[in-house]
N, C-alpha and C positions, 0 to 999 in steps of 0.2 A: 389213463389216457390211452389212446389207440396205439398200439404196436403193429408193425409190419412183419409179417413171418415169411422167410425166405427158404426156397430150397428144400432138401431132403437130407437123409443121413449119408454122410460119406463112409460107406461099410464096406467097401470093395465091391458091393454089389451095384448093378445098373440102376440108377436113381428113377422113381415113377415119373411118368411125363407129366402128370397132374395130380397135385394133392386133391384129396376129396373135399367136398364142402364142409363136411362135419368135423374132420380132422382140423381144417383151417379155423374154423370157428372155435372148436375147442382149444386151440395153440393160442389164438388171438385173446381169448378171454382169460385163459389162465396166465399168460405173460402180462397182460395188463392188471389182473388182479395181484400178482406177485409185484409189481412195480408200484400200484398205489398202495397196498397193504406195507411193504416193507420200507417205503420210502420214508416214513417219519423216523424209523430207527438209524437210517444211515445219512440222512440230510438233518437240518436242524428241527428240532420238536418243537410244536408250537405251545406258548406258554398255556397251563393249565390254568390261569387265573379266571375266576368268574365275576370278577369286580366289574363294575359298570363304569364306562369312561362318562364323567360330567360333560353336558352339552356345552360346546364352545361358548365361551363369553368374550364380550369386548375387551376385557382386562388381559385376556390371555394372548393376546397377538403381539408379535414382537416388532421391532421398528423396522422400517423400510428399508434400511441398510446397516450393516454394522458400523459403529462410531469410528472414524479413523484416529482418533486419540482417545485415551482412557481419561474419565473424569478425574480430575487431580484431588486427592485429599491433603490435607494440610502436611502429613507425615512424609508424602513422596517428594517433597521438595528440597528435603535434606541430601548432602552429598554422602557419598560412602564412609563409613567411620573409618578414622585413621587407628592404628595400632595403638595409639595411646587412650583411645575411647575407654572410658571406665567399664567395668564388667556388669553385664545385665544381670540383675538380681534373680537368683533361681527359686521361683516361688511358683506355685499354682494359682489361677486367677480364675474366675467362675466363666463357664462358658458363654460364648459370646453368640447370641442368637440373632439371625437375620430372618425376618417374617415378612414376606410379600404376599402377594394375591396367588402366586402360583408355587411357591415351595417356601420350606422352612429348613432353615441350615443352621448348625450347631458347630460352632469352631471351638478348638482348644488351644490355649497358649503353648501347651508342649508340642513343639514342632510348628506351630502356627499352621495346623491341619484341620481337616474337616472330619468330624466324627459321624454326623448325620446328615442325609440331604434326602428331604422327603418332598415328593411331588403331592400337592394337596388333590388335584384333581384326577387322579389316577389310583386305583385301588389294588390291594394284594388278595390274595386267596382268602384272607380273613375278614375283609371288608375295610381295612384299614388304610389310610395313605401309604402309598407306596414308597419304600425306603430303597434307594438307589446304591447305598453303601454296604458293604458287609461288614457289618458290626462285628462279627465274629474273627476276623482275620486278624486283629490285634498288632499288625506291624504295617509299614510303609502306609500310612493313611493317604487318602487323597490329598493332593496338593503339598505333600512331602516334596523333597528334593532329591534329584539324582545327579551324580557328578561323573560325567563321563571320561572326564580326564584328571585334573588335580582333585583330590579330595580335601577338605579341610580339617584341621587335626580335631576340631571339634564336632560332636555328633550332632549336627543341628536339627535332626528329625527327631530327637528325644529330648533337645534343651528346651528351657522354658523361656519364652518371649515376652516382652512387655506387649501389653495390649491396649489399643486406643482405638475407639468407636466413634464415629461421628454422631451428631445430635440426632438425626432422623432414623438412625438404625440402619441404614442401607450400605454402610462400609465399615470396614474395620481395617487397621493397621498393625503390623507386628514388627517389632525390632528385636535384635540379639546381638550381642558383642562379648567376647570374653577377652579383649585387649588384642587378640590377634585376627580372629574371625569375626566378621559383622555381616549379618543377615537381615534384609527388609522384604516384607511381603505386603502387600496391599490389596484389598479387595473393593469392589464397589458393584453394588446391584441397582435395579430398577423396581419399581414397586408393580408394574403389571407385565413384566417381559420374562422369558427365560434367557435373556441375554444380559452378560455382565462382563466387567473387567478384571484383570489381574495383573499384577507385575512383581517380579522377583529379581533381587540383584545379590551378589554375594562376592565378598572381598576378603583376602587373606593378606594381612600386613600391607593393607591399602592398595592391593593389587586386584583388579576385578578377575573373577575365574568363570568359567562357564558352568552353567548350572540348567538342570531342565525340571519341570514340573510333572510331576507323577499323579496318576490314579491307578493303584494297585489293590491287590485282594479282592477283586471282583467287583462286577457293576451291573446294575439294571434289575430285572424282577428275578432275584435270586431262588424264589419259590418255584420257578418254572421247570418242568422238565428239560434235562440236558442243558442247563443253562450256561454250564462252563463249555459245552460244545459249540452252543450258540454264540457265544461273546467273541467279539472280534477287535483287532487294533486296525486302525484304518487311517489312509490320509489320499487326499485328492492332487495325482501329479498333474501339474499345469503343462509341462513340457510334452507329455503324452495324452493329457486331456482324459484320464480315468482314474477312478476309484480303484485303490490296492488295498486288499485286506489280509490280514495275518491271523492265526490263531495261535493259541498257547503250544498246540504242537510243534509249529515251525520255530519256537525259540526254547525248545526242551533242552538244548545242547548249550544254551546261554543266550544272554540279550542280542538281539539283532538290530543293528543301526541302520538308518537309512537317512540321506540327505539330498535335499533338492527344492525346488520352486514348488511349494505346494499352498494350495488354497486353504486347505485345513487339514488337521490331523487330531485324532483322540482314539475314542474307544466306544463302542456300540454293543447292544443285543439285538434281538429281533424287533423289538418295538421302541426303544429308547438310545440315546446317544450323548456321550459327553465329548464335544470337540471344540479345539481350541484354533482361533483365526488369528494368523499374525496381522499386526498393525503396520506393517512394511513390506516392501516387495523382496526383502531378502530372503537367502535361504533358510530352511526350517530344517531342525534336525529332530527326528523321531526315533524311539528305540521301543522294540516290542520285547516285552519279559514276560516269563512263565512264573506264575506263583502257585504253588500246591497248598491249598488251603480249606478248612471247613467253612460251610456257612451256618446262619443260626437254624437253619431247616434241615439239614443234614450233616451228621457227625463224622460220615466218611469224607476224606480230604479229596479235592479234585483240583487240577491244573486250570487254572483261569490266566488268561492273557492280561498283561498289564501294558500300560504305556507310559513313556516319559517324553515331552515334547520340549523343544527350546529352539531360541534363535541367537544364542550367546551368552556373555556375561549378564547381561540386562535383558530380561524377557517381558514384552508388553503384548498381552493378548487380549482379545475379545473371546469368550467362552460362551458356548451354548450348551445347556445341560437340560434337557427335556424329551419329550415325544418326538418319534419320527413322522411328525405330521407335516405332509407335503406343502401345504399352504404356509405354515410358520417357517418351515426351513427356506423356501423359495424368498420370503421377505427378508430373511436374514443375509442370505447369499445365495444366489441362484445356484451356484455348484453343489450347495449342500443337499439337494433333493437327491442326489447320487447315493445316499447313505441307505435310501429305502432301496433295497436291491430285490427288482421284480425277476431275476434269474434268466435263464436262457429263453424264456419264453416272453420276455419283457414287451416284444411287439405286438402281443396278444393281451398279457395281464395287465399291462399298465392302463391302456385305452379301457379295457373292460372296468378296473376300479374307478377311472375317472368320470365314466357314465354312470356306474352305481351311485358314486359319491355325489355325483351332481343330481340325480333324481331324488336321493335322499334329501339334500339341500332344499332343492326347487320345489317338491312335490309332497312327498310322502311322510318324509322327517323319521324315518324308521328303515334301518339297513335291512331289515328282514322283507318288509313290503316293497322296499327298492329291488332286491333281488329276484322277488316275485314278478314285479313289473317288466323289468328287463329280462327275465326267462320268458314271460308270454309275449313279449313283443319279437324276441328272436324265434320263437316256435311260430308266431303269427307270419313273420317274413318267410319261413320256411315252409309255410303249408302248401303253396303250387308244388314243391319238391316233393312233399309228403303225400300229397294228392296223386301225383306220379307212381310214387312207392305202392301205394294202396291198389290202383289200378293194374300196376303189374303184378301184384300178389292174386289180384282177382284171375286175370288172364293165366296166370300159372295154375291156380286151383281147378280152372275150366280143363286143362291139359291133363290131368290127373289121370283118366283112363289110359291115355297114350303113354304116358310115363311109367304107369304100372305096367303096361305091355312090354314097356322096353326093358324095364326091370326083369320082368319073367323071362325074356329072352335071353339075357345075358346072368342069369341066376347062377350063382357059384363062380362068377369070374372075379379073381382079386386084383388087386391094383397093379401087380406085376405081370400080369397076363397081356400080353399083345392085344386082346380083344378087348381089355378095358378102354384103350383109347379108340376103338371103333364105337363103342357105347357111347363115350362123351362126346364124339363127333355127331353121331345119331341124334344126340340129346340137344346140342347146340343148333343142329338144322332145325329140328322141330321148334325151337324157340324163335329161330329166325322166320321161318315160314308164318307162324303166328303173330310176329311183332313182338315178341318178349324180349326182355333185356333183364336176365336174372339177376344182375349188379346195378341195373340202373336205378333201383330205389333204395341204394346202401347211403346216398350222400346226406340225408337228415340225421340218419344215424350216426355217421362218422363226424357231423359238425358237432352233434349233442355231445359225443363222448371226447372230441377234441377240446371242448370248451372245459371239460373237467378238470386238467392240470392248469390253466390259468384262474379258474375260480379258487382251486387250492392254494395257489401261490398268493392271490390276494389276501385270503385269510391267514396266511403263515406270515405274511409281513407288514400289511396295513394296520397301524395302529387304531385307525378310526374302527376298525372291526373288532378290535380285544375291548371286550364286555359288552358288545352290542346285542341287546335282546330284542327277542320278538315272540308274542304270546308266551307259551309256557318256557321256552328257552332263553336261559339266561346268558348265554355267552355264545354268539353266533361263529366264533374263532375256534371253539372246542366242541367236543362230542356232547351231548346232552348229558346232564348230571340226573340221570334217573335211574333207578335200579334195572328198569327196563325200558330202553330208548324207544319211543314212539316213532319219530320221524322214519328211521329204516324199516320198522315194520310195515307202516303205511306205504313204504316205496315199494317193498316187494308185493303187497296186495295189487298196487296199482300196475307193477310188472305182469304179475297173473292176469288181470283185467284187460290189459292190452293185448296179450298174447292170445286170449280167447275171443277178443273181438277183431282180431285181424285175422284175414286169410292166411292159412299155413303156407309159410314159403316154399315149402318143399313138401314133395309126398313121400319122401324116405323116412320109415317109421323110425330108425335110429335117431336121425337128426331132429324128428319131433321129439323124442323123448329127452335127448339133449338139451333143446330149446326150453324144455319145462323146467330144466334145473337152473336156468340162466337167472330168473328172480331171486332163487337162494344165494346163488353165486354174488348177486349185485348186493343183496342184504348183508352178507358177510363182509363182502369187501367195504361197505360204506359204514358199518356199524360203527367204527371207532374214528372216522374222519369227522371234521367239523361240521357241525350241525348245519352251518351255513350252506354248505357245498351239498349235504343230502337234500336240503331244502331246494336249492337250483335243479337236481335232478328228479326231486319228486314231482315239482311243478312243471317241468318238462313232460313228465308222464301223465298228469292230469291233463294238461291241453293236448296231448296225443290221444287219450281217451275222448275228449270232448271233438276232436277233430274226425276221429275213427266212427263215432257213433254218428256223426253229421254225413260222413261219406256212407256209410251202411245204410242209413235212412234214406238218403238220396239214390242209391243204388237200387233197392228194394222198391222205390217208388217206380224207377224207370223201367224194371224188370216187369212190375205189374202193369204198367201202362202197355209195354209191347205185348203181354199176354192177352189183352182184351180183343176178341173177334169183330170187326168191324160190320156193320149192319150191310144186308145186301143191297146193290144199286138199283134204282127204280129204272124200269125200261118202258117207256113211251107213257111215261105219266102214271104206270101201274106197277106192282111189286111182282 
């Protein structure tokens, strides 16, 4: 993205009155290159999954709104167990499998926890359905319990529960009692939705005690680069009407509790979320926890954020576990769309994504061609500005002899010499006399560069782009997975072609040599960026080549027409 370079050095000497064009240009491109090249290392890195997202199906849509009450299972109507309740037999039972159209979940009766949560319509790097649970963590599995105040004497997260499933296989209930501590958990799912319901309640000697539902040990696409750094706990604060996120680093010194009126709370990575939506309007407690664990893809442990969510001694939540798809999230709860964080340039990035997504759905049905189409439209709209840019460049080229004479006049004058200001003034007077604005043609290039960051943000956070393919590109959200990446190389060629076709913007040979290096700088800068971003810039270059050819052809025809000598006029009917 473009950066503004201000001022000169503060080294005790008098600063120059004006920085030369080539120095400003070099600093601008170096700064832009540094920002774009180093950003993936300091911000969240985009996943490297090459897997393809299956096209949305009718069965994938979530209900219009979250249900106000959880569908009751037979086991949910019982009251809390009294201290005299018989102890639950301590025995392992077979895993209970919930198999819906959108995911497959494996429950264990040890702790009444989730051991696997697979999204069927999303793939990992190996082309397998995506596993959201860190199966290598081996402690505090998802939907285990956290006790912010009084802890029961029994270790209920390791104890064996009785397990009862409903006939259709879309629900399961768990109970535990050791004569003093009693615990109940129930889960209910829908066949074609990412939304489900969960309840938990804990009592000690018949007295209910507060408990929170946890998702610990890692969440999301765990094979993505820097997944631990990308993961966040989050909640939407209704009082401030904003989304609040926390990382594992925030909780490095211990769990951090938050309490308030929250629309939802949970955990997310770049493309997926697991959030709990309270079924009442009371206060919600959320706790951010840091867990240092390894993953199945990396033996080196890393700090992952974990979350615990509670409404008190009895928790009744709807919960959404699935992609951060704007359409799905909005149907569950309009506030949920806030989990898709388009960053500080959301005012550009979000509308850009919505337009690209609409074109994909309505016309081309491919995100790559949608990017090509929107880029062509943007550059077509900018053609009058680009035409002005090319005309200005032609005028500056016509002034080359006079500029050369001016450079010869002030040959050997450096920037600190007072005569340098005289040179700049004479040059500007020459431009003004001939109706040339040397900066007047910069706007199209500025707009083209300004859209780099919004496009990059779209590829970094929009799950729709994850795994989207185009021609030989398997995933537009990632660099090409080829030994030699073709799109950046073609981009370099188009940059050189554009420079050859355009009139030289300056007669300064030093600036001309530096401009010849710009295609290589851009190629290096784009080489490891998402291929969809490279496709955008490459398409812009190709449109520019076509527009420049049209301008040059028209300009040449006009020059040829003006050079034709008109025939002599007839006098008195005779030559």
